[in-house]
C-alpha positions in Angstrom: 98.9 91.7 114.0 96.4 94.3 115.2 98.9 97.2 114.9 99.8 96.1 111.3 96.1 96.0 110.3 95.6 99.4 111.8 98.4 100.8 109.8 97.2 99.2 106.6 93.7 100.6 107.2 95.1 104.1 108.0 97.1 104.1 104.7 94.2 102.7 102.7 91.8 105.5 103.8 94.3 108.4 104.0 94.1 111.5 101.8 96.1 110.7 98.6 98.0 114.0 98.7 99.1 113.3 102.3 100.2 109.8 101.3 102.2 111.2 98.4 104.0 113.6 100.7 104.7 110.9 103.2 106.0 108.5 100.5 108.2 111.3 99.0 109.6 112.2 102.5 110.4 108.5 103.0 112.1 108.3 99.7 109.9 105.5 98.6 110.6 104.2 95.1 108.6 101.6 93.2 109.4 100.1 89.8 107.2 97.5 88.1 108.7 95.0 85.7 105.7 93.9 83.6 107.6 91.1 81.9 108.2 89.4 85.3 105.1 90.8 86.9 107.2 91.9 89.9 107.4 95.2 91.9 110.7 96.4 93.1 110.4 98.7 96.1 113.2 100.7 97.7 113.3 103.3 100.4 116.0 105.9 101.2 115.0 109.0 103.2 116.2 112.3 102.0 118.8 113.7 104.4 117.3 117.2 104.0 113.5 116.6 104.0 111.1 119.4 103.4 108.2 117.5 104.9 105.0 119.1 106.2 101.9 117.3 107.2 
């Protein structure tokens, strides 16, 4: 579990703009259904990413 907690810590403390670029490059999509209080999460990388750290 150590590697997982390291990843969580890195994401928690990362620069918000860098995280946004990473999530966009991964194709991360999140939709919240407030009536069911559930988050739907999907990922689908762009086949032609324009990703720069």
